[in-house]
C-alpha positions as CSV (number, residue, x, y, z in Angstrom):
1,M,-15.1,-18.4,5.8
2,K,-18.4,-18.8,4.0
3,A,-19.6,-22.3,3.3
4,E,-19.8,-21.8,-0.4
5,Y,-16.0,-21.1,-0.7
6,N,-15.1,-24.8,-0.8
7,L,-17.7,-25.4,-3.5
8,I,-16.3,-22.5,-5.6
9,A,-12.8,-23.7,-5.0
10,N,-13.7,-27.2,-6.4
11,I,-14.9,-25.5,-9.6
12,I,-11.8,-23.4,-10.1
13,E,-8.8,-25.3,-11.5
14,S,-5.5,-25.0,-9.6
15,N,-3.0,-22.4,-10.9
16,S,-5.6,-20.5,-12.9
17,T,-6.2,-16.8,-13.1
18,V,-9.5,-15.4,-11.6
19,L,-10.9,-12.0,-12.3
20,D,-12.4,-10.3,-9.2
21,V,-15.0,-7.8,-10.3
22,G,-16.3,-6.1,-7.2
23,C,-16.9,-9.3,-5.3
24,D,-17.2,-8.2,-1.7
25,D,-14.0,-7.7,0.4
26,G,-11.6,-10.0,-1.3
27,T,-11.7,-12.9,1.2
28,L,-12.8,-15.4,-1.5
29,M,-9.9,-14.4,-3.7
30,E,-7.5,-14.9,-0.7
31,F,-9.0,-18.3,-0.1
32,L,-8.6,-19.3,-3.7
33,K,-5.0,-18.0,-3.7
34,K,-4.2,-20.3,-0.7
35,K,-6.3,-23.4,-1.6
36,Q,-6.0,-23.5,-5.4
37,K,-2.8,-21.4,-5.8
38,C,-4.7,-19.1,-8.1
39,E,-3.6,-15.7,-9.3
40,Y,-6.2,-13.0,-9.3
41,K,-6.8,-9.7,-10.9
42,R,-8.9,-7.0,-9.3
43,N,-11.0,-4.6,-11.3
């Protein structure tokens, strides 16, 4: 896990929807899904 993932997770509200627009391999989205219970959409 990259160090900035926790910083990003603190900015994103729990249970929100996040749009992933070509952001690497999806590990950040999986992290947010587990930590913040976010739903995400891939483009």
